[in-house]
N, C-alpha and C positions, 0 to 999 in steps of 0.2 A: 305368865305376867311380867311385865318390865320391870326391874328393880335396880337400883343404883345404890352402892354401899361405899361411903368414904372410910378413910383410914389415913392415920399418920399425924393427926392433931396432936398438940401438947403444950407443955411449958417450955419457953426457949428464952434465953437471955437477949436482950438487944444486939444486934449485929450477927446473931447466929442464923443457922439455916433450918428449914424443915422441908421434906418432900411429902405432899399429901397424893394419895392414890384414891381412884375411884373404879370399882369393880361394876361393870354393867352385865346384866343378864337379861335374857328373855327379849331382845331386840337385836336388830342387825345394825351395830354400831356404825358402819360405814355410811348409812343412810342418814346419819345424825350429826348436827352441829354439837360439840360438847364444850360445856362451859364451867368455869368456876365463879360463884358468886360468894360475897361475904355479907353478913349482917353484924356490926358492930353493935355494943350494948347500946339501945335506947335509939337506934337509927333504923333507917329503911335497908333493906337488902339492895346491894349493889354489885354490878358486873365487875369482875376482876379480869378475867381472860376468857377467850373463846378460840375455838380451833375448828377449821372446816373438816370435812369428811376425810379428804385425802390428806390431812396434815399439813398442807403447805400454806394456807392462809391462817393468820393468827392476828389476834387484835388482844390489846392490853388496855387497861385503866392507866391514865396518866400517872396515877400515883404510885403505881407498881412497875412502869417501864424501866427496863434495865436491871430490876432486881429479880422479878419473877419469870418463870419460864413456863409454858404450857406444852405438853407433848401427849401423844397418843399412841396407842399401840392395838390396831383394829383386831388382830389375831388374837390377842389375849383379852379383848373388848375392855381396855383399860385407859383412863385418862390421868394424867399426872400433873401436878403443879410443885415445881421446884421453886421454893422461896428462899432468897438469899438477903443479907443486910437486913433483916427484920427489924421492924421499929414498934415501939409501944402501940402506935396507932394502927397497926396491922392486926391487933388483938380483935377477934371476931369469931363467930360460928361461920365455917366455910361449907359451902354447898356445891355439889355437883349438879349439872343440869344436862339433859339430852334434849334437843329440839330437832324434829324432823324436818329434813330438807324439802319434804314432799306432801306434807299435810300439817294440820294444827297440833299434832300430839307433841307433848312435852312431858317429861318426868324428871323428878327430884328425888336427891338422897335425903338422908335424915340430917346430915351435917356433921361436921367434925369441929371442935374448940380448938382455936389456937390462941395461946396466950403469950404475949411478949412482955416480960417483966424482969427486973433484976431482983 
């Protein structure tokens, strides 16, 4: 059974940094596009960043471009989101998602809360 487990969320002051991690199990991660989404309070879930199977192609939301960096380690079945220069508007539950490159399969993690506040 495929599973994604996020970690690394917490409370951070504006301007600070956090690194989110997502551990995948039960799937061959190289066959999946890995993404981070977030859902701020009272709003819809939105794409933050995505990374292709080989880690070369990356996509970012305009709101995080230049501040966030997505990376992956296929050997460890991990995907990371380095978040720098955090702003209060980055406050959200952050979710990890795996989307198959060859089928309609997709899997979500349970989410990790990031709160940016002084």
